[in-house]
N, C-alpha and C positions, 0 to 999 in steps of 0.2 A: 503495499499500499503505500502511495508516493502521500508526504506529508503535503497538508493546504496549502502552506507556506511557499513550498516548493515549485508549485504550479503556476503556471504562466496565466493569465486569466485574461478573458476577451472580453475587450468594454463591450456594452451592451445597454440597450435601454429596453424598456417596458412600458405598455401603458395602460390604464384601469381609465378605461371610458364609462364615465356615469352620465344618467338621466338624471333631472332636476329632482324625477320622484326616489333615488336614493340608486335606483336598477344599477347594475353593471352588466358590463359587456363581456362575453366570453367566446370561444370560435373552438368549434371541435377539429380537430387536426383531419387533413384529407387521409384517407387510408389508415387512420387509426380510430376506427370507431371508438366512441364515448372517453376520447381524449378530449378533454375543455382546457384552454387556457387564454392567457391575453397576449395579444399581440406583441412581438418582440422582435428584436433584430439588433446587430452589430453597429457600432460604432465605425466609420470608415474616417479613412486617414485623414487628416486637415479638418472634421466635422467635431463639431460640440454636440453634445448629449441632445440640447432642443432641436438642433438641426436633424440629427437622425430621427428623433421620435417621430417628426412630422414628416419625413422622406419614408419612413420604416409605414406608418400607417397609411400614407397614400399608394405606397407599393404594394401593402398587405391586404388591405380590406377598401383601399378607394377612398377614405375617407382625407375630404378636405381642410388644411388648416383651419380655414373661414368658420370651421364649423365646432373649434374644439378651445377650449378656455385650461389652461394649466392652472388647477387649484392648490398641488402641495406637489414637490418634488422629493424624494431620499434616495439617500445613495447607498454603497459599500454590502449590497447583497450581495453573495458568493454562493455557487455551490461548483463542483466537480464533476465533469462527466462521469457516466457510470464505465466499470471495468476499464479504466486506465485511458479510455477514448481519448484522441486528439484530434481537433476539427484546426483546419488548413497546417496539419504538420506540426504546431508549437501551441497551440492554445488547449489544456486540460480542463478547460472549466471558463466560465463567464463571471465578471462582475457586474450587475446589475445596476442603473440609476432609474429606480420608479417612478413613473408620472401619473398622478390621478387628473385626469380632463373631465371638465364638464364637456359633454357631448351637445349639441343644441340643435342636430339635424332630424332627421328622421329615418326609418329603417331604410328606405330609398336612396338614400345618401353612401349607402355601403355598396361596393364592388369588388365580391371576391375575386373575381379576374381581371383585377388592374392590371396585374403584369403578370405575375406566375403564380397558380391557385396555390395556396399552402393551408386552407382550411375548407371544410365541406360543406359548415353553415355556422350558424350562429345564434345565440339568444339572450335575454336579459335575465337577471338574475338580481334577488337579495342577497349581498355580501355571506350573512350566514347560511345561506343555500348552496354556496360552494364545498365540492364534493372533494376530499384529497385524494382518494382513490381515481381521479380523474389525470392526477400529475405523475410522471416517472419518480419513481421513489428518491432518484438525487436531486430531485429538484422540489419536496417537499416541506424543508424546513424553511427554505427563502418563502416561500409560499403562504406556510403560517405564520413565520413573521410579518411579511406585507402584508395578510388579513387583519393582526391584530393593529399594527402600526398605525395602518390607513383609517381603520373602519372600527377597532377595538373589540374583534372577532375572535374567537377563540376556538380554532377548528381541530377535531380530534385526529 
């Protein structure tokens, strides 16, 4: 087992979209039934986290920047990939900056085919309805902490 401090972490952003009523957006992974998550993606060379956030949301779910308002930003969430896997040959995990964003649009503003399809579908849920078995085991600690930090919700 590689110690967590010896791993090179890829900078990453993740977005929690929230409606005015408090519901949050989750998307089901394409080809992985019942694997729901928040949109996320890497921060490219020369990008800051906020620029990466808006780029990733447009690429993954087709949501335009003008439909989003950043409410909170929290950094330092880390996870290591399972089984010592490396991404791009060097990254053994990801270090994420999470953004909570007010979504002011409608469901028709989503386009899961905006670039390359990553998600089969999406739904809106209450934060407490998030199920830990939707997420791979190596990401669960981060999801638990994120749900506690942003919503005060303790997930089992």
